[in-house]
N, C-alpha and C positions, 0 to 999 in steps of 0.2 A: 237790160236796167239796173241799178243800184236799189238793195233792199231799204225797202223805209226806216228811218232812223231807230224809231220807237222797238221795230222789231229786231233793231241790234242790241238794241238796249238791253230786252228780254233774255236776248241769247247768252249777252256778257254776264247779266247777273246771274243766270242760273249754273251759266259755268264756274263763277266765284263761289256760289253755292257748295256745289259740288266739289270745287277744290277746297273750300274750308272743312266738309264734312270730310273729306279722308284725310286733311291733316289731325281734325278733332278725333278722329277713329286712331290714326297711328301712333297719336299722342297718348292716347289712352292703353292703348295694348303694348307698344316699344317699353316704355318703364317698367312693367311686370316681367319682360323676358330678361331686360337686362339684370334682373335682381334673381332672378334663378340662376341666372350664369355666373351670378358674383359669388352666390352660396356654392355654386357648384366647386369654384375656382378654390375657395377657402376651404371644402370638406380636401381637395386634392391637395392642396399645400399642407394639411394637418396630419394628411396620409403619409406624405412625402417626409414628414419631419418624422413620424413616428417609424419608417421604414429606417430613417438614417439614424436616428437613436437606440435602434436594436440593434445596428450593423454596429456601430461604435461599440455597445455594452458586449457583442460577440468579440470583437476584436481585442479590448480591454481581457476578458475572459483566455482569452487563444494566449495573451501574453503573459497572464498571471498565470497558467498551465505550464508553460516554457519556463518561467521560472521557477518553478515547483520542481518541473522534470530533471532540471539540476545535470543537463547533459546525459541523461539517459534516454536511448535512442528510441527504446519502445513506450516510454513515457509522452516521450515527443511526438511519436507517431500518432497517439490517441487524443493531443491536442491539434490536432490537424482536421478535427470535425469543426471547431470553433470556426477556424479560419473558411473551410468550404461554406461553412453556411454563411458566415458574412459576406463570400464573394457571390453565392447565391441572391443574396439580396440588392445587388447593383443592379 
């Protein structure tokens, strides 16, 4: 025997209410999660940028050191510390 029509309507209304409540809860929660992820991503980009700048600075120092060494093998060997430091930042 089929259910009474008023009983079906109340079940639908309860389901709709539950669905609306879930959507509202998700809508209130998810934007906060997204902004935290965006901030973390921004910090990661800034950290990567800082590492890249430091690496370029070390390479510049290495090139200056080689220019000052002017063929002196001992001085050129001393310049290797800049190159090794730059390579370590990769």
